[in-house]
KEDRENMAR-803700 format. One record per residue: residue number from 1; z, x, y of N, C-alpha, C in turn. Coordinates in steps of 0.2 Angstrom, whole numbers, plus 5000, padded with zeros to 4 digits. Atoms other than C-alpha are relative to their C-alpha. Layout:
(NUM (Z X Y) (Z X Y) (Z X Y))
...
# end
This chain:
(1 (5006 5004 5002) (5338 5649 5401) (4997 4997 5007))
(2 (5003 5002 4994) (5336 5642 5419) (4996 5005 5003))
(3 (5004 4994 4997) (5330 5659 5425) (4993 5001 4996))
(4 (5006 4999 5005) (5318 5662 5410) (4995 4995 5000))
(5 (5004 5006 5001) (5312 5645 5407) (4999 4995 5007))
(6 (5000 5005 4994) (5316 5631 5420) (5007 4997 5000))
(7 (4993 5004 4999) (5332 5622 5427) (4999 4994 4996))
(8 (5000 5006 5003) (5325 5606 5420) (5001 5000 4993))
(9 (4999 4999 5008) (5324 5613 5402) (5007 5001 4999))
(10 (4993 4998 5001) (5342 5620 5404) (5004 4993 5001))
(11 (4996 5006 5000) (5348 5603 5409) (4999 4995 4994))
(12 (5001 5004 5006) (5340 5594 5395) (5003 5003 4993))
(13 (4997 4996 5006) (5347 5607 5383) (5007 4998 4999))
(14 (4993 5003 5001) (5364 5599 5386) (5001 4994 4997))
(15 (5000 5006 5004) (5359 5583 5378) (5003 5000 4993))
(16 (4996 5000 5007) (5364 5588 5360) (5007 5001 5001))
(17 (4993 4999 4999) (5381 5594 5366) (5003 4993 5002))
(18 (4997 5006 4998) (5384 5577 5375) (5000 4995 4994))
(19 (5001 5004 5006) (5378 5568 5359) (5006 5001 4995))
(20 (4995 4999 5005) (5390 5577 5348) (5007 4998 5003))
(21 (4994 5003 4997) (5404 5573 5361) (5001 4993 4999))
(22 (4999 5007 5001) (5401 5555 5360) (5001 4998 4993))
(23 (4999 5002 5007) (5400 5555 5341) (5008 5002 4999))
(24 (4993 4999 5001) (5417 5563 5341) (5005 4995 5003))
(25 (4996 5005 4997) (5424 5550 5353) (5000 4994 4996))
(26 (5000 5006 5004) (5418 5536 5342) (5005 5000 4994))
(27 (4995 4999 5006) (5429 5543 5328) (5007 4999 5002))
(28 (4993 5000 4997) (5445 5542 5339) (5003 4993 4998))
(29 (4997 5006 5002) (5457 5529 5333) (5006 4999 5005))
(30 (4995 5001 4995) (5468 5522 5347) (5007 4998 4996))
(31 (4993 5002 5003) (5487 5522 5342) (5002 4993 5002))
(32 (4998 5007 4998) (5495 5504 5342) (5008 5000 5000))
(33 (4993 5000 5000) (5513 5509 5343) (5003 4997 5006))
(34 (4997 5003 4993) (5515 5503 5361) (4999 4992 4999))
(35 (5001 5008 5000) (5509 5485 5355) (5007 4997 4997))
(36 (4993 5002 5002) (5527 5484 5347) (5004 4997 5005))
(37 (4996 5002 4994) (5535 5482 5364) (4997 4993 5003))
(38 (5002 5007 4997) (5535 5465 5373) (4995 5002 5006))
(39 (5005 5000 4994) (5521 5462 5386) (5003 4999 5007))
(40 (4998 5001 4993) (5524 5464 5405) (4994 4998 5004))
(41 (5005 5002 4995) (5514 5457 5419) (4997 5006 5003))
(42 (5004 4994 4997) (5501 5469 5427) (5004 5001 5007))
(43 (4997 4999 4994) (5510 5466 5444) (5006 5004 4999))
(44 (4994 4997 5001) (5527 5471 5438) (4999 5007 4997))
(45 (5001 4993 5003) (5520 5486 5428) (4998 5005 5006))
(46 (5002 4995 4994) (5511 5493 5444) (5005 5001 5005))
(47 (4995 4999 4996) (5526 5490 5454) (5005 5005 4998))
(48 (4995 4995 5003) (5537 5500 5442) (4997 5007 5001))
(49 (5003 4993 5000) (5524 5514 5442) (5000 5003 5007))
(50 (5000 4998 4993) (5523 5514 5461) (5007 5003 5002))
(51 (4993 4998 4998) (5542 5515 5463) (5002 5006 4997))
(52 (4998 4994 5004) (5543 5529 5450) (4996 5006 5004))
(53 (5004 4994 4998) (5529 5540 5458) (5002 5001 5007))
(54 (4999 4998 4992) (5534 5538 5477) (5008 5000 5001))
(55 (4993 5000 4998) (5553 5538 5475) (5002 5007 5002))
(56 (4998 4993 4998) (5560 5553 5485) (5004 5004 4995))
(57 (4996 4996 5005) (5566 5567 5474) (4995 5005 4996))
(58 (5003 4995 5004) (5560 5579 5460) (4993 4997 4998))
(59 (5007 5003 5003) (5546 5567 5453) (4995 5000 5006))
(60 (5005 5000 4995) (5538 5565 5470) (4997 5007 5002))
(61 (5003 4993 4999) (5537 5584 5472) (4995 5002 4995))
(62 (5005 4999 5006) (5529 5585 5455) (4994 4997 5001))
(63 (5006 5004 4999) (5517 5572 5459) (4996 5003 5006))
(64 (5003 4997 4994) (5513 5581 5476) (4996 5006 4997))
(65 (5003 4994 5003) (5509 5597 5466) (4994 4998 4996))
(66 (5006 5002 5005) (5498 5588 5453) (4994 4998 5005))
(67 (5006 5002 4996) (5488 5580 5467) (4996 5006 5004))
(68 (5003 4994 4997) (5485 5596 5476) (4996 5004 4995))
(69 (5004 4996 5005) (5480 5605 5460) (4994 4996 4998))
(70 (5006 5004 5002) (5468 5591 5455) (4995 5000 5006))
(71 (5004 4999 4995) (5461 5592 5472) (4996 5006 5001))
(72 (5003 4994 5000) (5458 5610 5471) (4995 5001 4995))
(73 (5005 5000 5006) (5450 5609 5454) (4994 4996 5001))
(74 (5006 5005 4998) (5438 5595 5460) (4996 5004 5005))
(75 (5004 4997 4995) (5433 5605 5475) (4996 5006 4997))
(76 (5004 4994 5003) (5429 5621 5465) (4995 4998 4995))
(77 (5005 5002 5005) (5420 5612 5451) (4994 4996 5004))
(78 (5005 5004 4997) (5410 5601 5463) (4996 5004 5006))
(79 (5003 4996 4995) (5407 5613 5478) (5000 5007 4999))
(80 (5000 4993 5001) (5409 5630 5471) (4993 5003 5001))
(81 (5007 4997 4999) (5390 5634 5471) (4998 5000 5007))
(82 (5002 5000 4993) (5389 5631 5489) (5001 5007 5003))
(83 (4999 4993 4998) (5397 5648 5492) (4994 5005 4998))
(84 (5006 4996 5002) (5383 5656 5482) (4994 4999 5004))
(85 (5006 5002 4996) (5370 5646 5491) (5000 5003 5007))
(86 (4999 4997 4993) (5377 5652 5508) (4998 5008 5000))
(87 (5001 4993 5000) (5375 5670 5502) (4993 5002 4997))
(88 (5006 4999 5003) (5358 5667 5494) (5000 5004 4994))
(89 (4999 4996 5006) (5364 5674 5477) (4994 4998 4995))
(90 (5006 5001 5005) (5351 5676 5463) (5002 4994 4996))
(91 (4999 5006 5004) (5348 5661 5453) (5004 5002 4993))
(92 (4996 4999 5006) (5354 5670 5437) (5007 5001 5000))
(93 (4993 4999 4999) (5371 5672 5444) (5003 4993 4999))
(94 (4997 5007 5000) (5374 5653 5444) (5002 4998 4993))
(95 (4997 5002 5006) (5375 5651 5426) (5006 5005 4998))
(96 (4994 4996 5001) (5387 5666 5425) (5006 4997 5003))
(97 (4995 5003 4996) (5397 5658 5439) (5003 4994 4996))
(98 (4998 5006 5003) (5398 5642 5430) (5004 5001 4993))
(99 (4996 4998 5006) (5403 5650 5413) (5006 5003 5002))
(100 (4994 4997 4998) (5416 5660 5422) (5005 4995 5002))
(101 (4995 5006 4998) (5424 5644 5430) (5002 4996 4994))
(102 (4999 5004 5005) (5423 5634 5414) (5005 5004 4995))
(103 (4995 4996 5004) (5431 5649 5404) (5007 5001 5003))
(104 (4994 4999 4996) (5444 5651 5417) (5005 4994 4998))
(105 (4996 5006 5002) (5450 5633 5413) (5003 5001 4993))
(106 (4998 4999 5006) (5452 5638 5395) (5006 5005 5000))
(107 (4995 4994 4999) (5462 5654 5400) (5007 4997 5003))
(108 (4994 5003 4997) (5474 5643 5411) (5003 4996 4995))
(109 (4997 5004 5006) (5477 5631 5396) (5003 5004 4995))
(110 (4997 4996 5004) (5480 5645 5385) (5007 5003 5002))
(111 (4994 4997 4997) (5493 5653 5397) (5005 4995 5000))
(112 (4996 5005 5000) (5501 5636 5398) (5003 4999 4994))
(113 (4998 5001 5007) (5502 5633 5380) (5005 5005 4997))
(114 (4996 4995 5002) (5510 5650 5377) (5006 5001 5004))
(115 (4994 5001 4996) (5523 5645 5390) (5001 5006 5005))
(116 (4999 4994 4995) (5519 5660 5401) (5000 4998 5007))
(117 (4999 5003 4993) (5519 5649 5416) (5006 4996 5001))
(118 (4995 5004 4999) (5535 5641 5413) (5006 5003 5004))
(119 (4995 4996 4997) (5546 5654 5421) (4999 5000 5008))
(120 (5000 5000 4993) (5550 5653 5440) (4996 5006 5003))
(121 (5003 4994 4997) (5545 5671 5443) (4992 5000 4999))
(122 (5007 5000 5002) (5528 5668 5434) (4996 4995 5005))
(123 (5003 5005 4995) (5525 5652 5445) (4999 5003 5007))
(124 (5000 4996 4994) (5528 5663 5460) (4994 5004 5000))
(125 (5006 4996 5001) (5515 5675 5454) (4994 4997 5000))
(126 (5006 5004 5000) (5502 5662 5451) (4999 4997 5007))
(127 (5001 5003 4993) (5505 5654 5468) (4997 5006 5004))
(128 (5002 4994 4996) (5502 5672 5475) (4992 5001 4999))
(129 (5007 4999 5001) (5485 5673 5466) (4996 4994 5003))
(130 (5004 5005 4997) (5480 5656 5471) (4999 5001 5008))
(131 (5000 4999 4993) (5484 5660 5489) (4994 5006 5002))
(132 (5005 4994 4999) (5474 5677 5488) (4993 4997 4999))
(133 (5007 5002 5002) (5459 5669 5479) (4997 4995 5005))
(134 (5002 5005 4996) (5458 5654 5491) (4998 5003 5007))
(135 (5002 4996 4994) (5458 5666 5506) (4994 5004 4999))
(136 (5006 4997 5001) (5445 5676 5498) (4993 4996 5001))
(137 (5006 5004 4999) (5433 5662 5499) (4998 4999 5007))
(138 (5001 5001 4993) (5435 5662 5518) (4998 5006 5003))
(139 (5001 4994 4997) (5436 5680 5522) (4994 5005 4997))
(140 (5005 4995 5004) (5425 5690 5509) (4994 4996 4999))
(141 (5006 5003 5001) (5407 5686 5509) (4996 5005 4996))
(142 (5003 4996 5005) (5401 5695 5493) (4999 4995 4994))
(143 (5001 5004 5006) (5393 5687 5478) (5005 5000 4994))
(144 (4995 4999 5006) (5405 5694 5465) (5006 4997 5002))
(145 (4993 5003 4998) (5420 5688 5475) (5000 4993 5000))
(146 (5000 5008 5000) (5414 5670 5477) (4998 4998 4993))
(147 (5000 5002 5007) (5411 5670 5458) (5007 5001 4997))
(148 (4993 4999 5003) (5428 5678 5453) (5005 4996 5003))
(149 (4994 5004 4996) (5439 5669 5466) (5000 4993 4997))
(150 (5000 5007 5003) (5434 5651 5459) (5003 5001 4993))
(151 (4997 5000 5006) (5438 5657 5442) (5007 5001 5000))
(152 (4993 4999 4999) (5455 5663 5447) (5004 4994 5002))
(153 (4997 5006 4998) (5458 5647 5456) (5000 4995 4994))
(154 (5000 5004 5005) (5453 5637 5441) (5005 5001 4995))
(155 (4996 4998 5005) (5463 5647 5429) (5008 4998 5002))
(156 (4993 5001 4997) (5479 5646 5440) (5001 4992 5001))
(157 (4999 5008 4999) (5476 5627 5444) (5001 4997 4994))
(158 (4999 5003 5007) (5474 5622 5426) (5006 5001 4997))
(159 (4994 4999 5003) (5489 5631 5421) (5006 4997 5003))
(160 (4995 5004 4996) (5500 5624 5435) (5000 4993 4999))
(161 (5001 5007 5001) (5493 5607 5432) (5003 4998 4993))
(162 (4997 5001 5007) (5498 5608 5413) (5007 5000 5000))
(163 (4993 4999 5000) (5515 5614 5417) (5003 4994 5004))
(164 (4997 5005 4996) (5519 5601 5430) (4998 4993 4997))
(165 (5001 5006 5003) (5511 5587 5420) (5005 4999 4994))
(166 (4995 5001 5005) (5523 5591 5406) (5007 4999 5004))
(167 (4994 5001 4996) (5537 5591 5419) (5000 4992 5002))
(168 (5000 5007 4998) (5531 5574 5425) (5002 4995 4994))
(169 (4999 5004 5006) (5531 5567 5407) (5007 5000 4998))
(170 (4993 4999 5003) (5548 5574 5403) (5005 4996 5005))
(171 (4996 5003 4995) (5555 5566 5419) (5000 4992 5000))
(172 (5001 5008 5000) (5549 5548 5415) (5001 4997 4994))
(173 (4999 5004 5006) (5553 5535 5403) (4994 4999 4996))
(174 (5007 5001 5004) (5540 5531 5389) (4997 4993 5003))
(175 (5002 5006 4998) (5539 5514 5397) (4995 5000 5006))
(176 (5004 4999 4994) (5530 5520 5413) (4996 5007 5000))
(177 (5003 4994 5000) (5524 5537 5407) (4992 5000 5000))
(178 (5007 5000 5000) (5506 5533 5403) (4997 4997 5006))
(179 (5002 5003 4994) (5504 5522 5418) (5001 5005 5006))
(180 (4999 4995 4994) (5511 5535 5430) (4995 5006 5000))
(181 (5005 4995 5001) (5499 5548 5423) (4993 4998 5002))
(182 (5006 5003 4998) (5485 5536 5426) (5000 4999 5008))
(183 (5000 5001 4993) (5491 5533 5443) (4999 5006 5004))
(184 (5001 4994 4997) (5492 5551 5448) (4992 5002 5000))
(185 (5007 4998 5001) (5474 5553 5441) (4996 4996 5006))
(186 (5004 5004 4995) (5468 5538 5452) (5001 5002 5007))
(187 (4998 4997 4993) (5477 5545 5468) (4996 5006 5001))
(188 (5004 4993 5000) (5468 5562 5464) (4993 4998 5002))
(189 (5007 5001 4999) (5451 5554 5464) (4999 4997 5007))
(190 (5001 5003 4993) (5454 5544 5480) (5001 5006 5005))
(191 (4999 4994 4995) (5461 5560 5489) (4993 5004 5000))
(192 (5006 4995 5000) (5445 5570 5483) (4994 4996 5004))
(193 (5006 5003 4996) (5433 5557 5490) (5001 5001 5007))
(194 (4999 5000 4993) (5441 5557 5507) (4999 5008 5002))
(195 (5001 4993 4999) (5442 5576 5506) (4993 5003 5000))
(196 (5007 4998 5000) (5424 5578 5501) (4996 4998 5006))
(197 (5004 5003 4995) (5418 5567 5515) (5001 5005 5006))
(198 (4998 4996 4994) (5428 5578 5528) (4997 5007 4999))
(199 (5002 4994 5002) (5423 5594 5519) (4992 5001 5001))
(200 (5008 5000 4998) (5404 5590 5520) (4999 5000 5007))
(201 (5001 5000 4993) (5405 5586 5538) (5002 5007 5003))
(202 (4998 4994 4997) (5414 5602 5542) (4996 5006 4998))
(203 (5005 4995 5002) (5403 5613 5531) (4994 5000 5003))
(204 (5006 5001 4997) (5388 5606 5538) (4999 5002 5008))
(205 (5000 4998 4993) (5393 5610 5556) (5002 5007 5001))
(206 (4998 4993 4998) (5402 5626 5555) (4999 5005 4994))
(207 (5002 4996 5005) (5397 5633 5538) (5006 5000 4994))
(208 (4996 5001 5005) (5405 5634 5521) (5006 5005 5000))
(209 (4994 4995 5000) (5416 5649 5524) (5005 4998 5005))
(210 (4994 5002 4996) (5425 5641 5539) (5003 4993 4997))
(211 (4997 5005 5003) (5426 5625 5529) (5005 5002 4994))
(212 (4995 4997 5005) (5435 5636 5516) (5007 4999 5001))
(213 (4993 5001 4998) (5450 5634 5526) (5004 4994 4998))
(214 (4997 5006 5003) (5452 5617 5520) (5002 5001 4993))
(215 (4998 4998 5007) (5453 5624 5502) (5006 5004 5000))
(216 (4994 4996 4999) (5466 5636 5508) (5006 4995 5001))
(217 (4995 5004 4998) (5476 5622 5515) (5002 4995 4994))
(218 (4999 5005 5005) (5474 5610 5500) (5002 5004 4994))
(219 (4998 4996 5006) (5478 5624 5487) (5007 4999 4999))
(220 (4993 5001 5002) (5494 5621 5478) (5005 5007 5000))
(221 (4996 4994 5000) (5500 5639 5481) (5007 5000 5003))
(222 (4993 5000 4997) (5515 5635 5492) (5004 4994 4997))
(223 (4996 5006 5002) (5520 5618 5483) (5004 5001 4994))
(224 (4996 4999 5006) (5526 5624 5466) (5007 5003 5001))
(225 (4993 4997 4998) (5540 5633 5475) (5005 4995 5002))
(226 (4995 5005 4998) (5547 5617 5481) (5003 4996 4995))
(227 (4998 5004 5005) (5550 5610 5464) (5005 5004 4996))
(228 (4994 4996 5003) (5567 5616 5456) (4998 5000 4992))
# end
């Protein structure tokens, strides 16, 4: 649509989808089961969450994987088109690249739901794919590769994130589970803001492909192996 008509029209075409999403959100009814427990102060609740997340051990390693995975996904979703811009890829490929990345997220979710990523050997294989794909964004300068590599990173990242989110929930009590998940999300956002600032400076001075080494470093390909 952006190629045939205009990017502006393609943007406004998303308004009906957003409206449908908001309508579905309005029909959501928040559960009230947690209201049955006694109230605690915000300070004590935050302290309990912090102690849970940063206590050395398995939980901290799980949180580290989740932070790295969230950072990787945010980088791909926000900065993925920069590789295509650097290669002066045709405008028509941008829509295909975005569709591939979004579809890859669904593939990663499907693999996780089917428990295909719950075995250690499979996690090792996914870690290998993440490593190769992140390196491809640095080494290979081809339009097809910079479209396929982010898709693989998103599929693997979403799958790993879902597996380790389940591990996090299983390792925590119901008293701090929701708060801990929110804490991980907040830390991920803070980490991405700092990463984005540095990434922008590096890519501006040395180019997006050299800045891609930051993606290789942040990629969680070596971290899932550290969690038993």
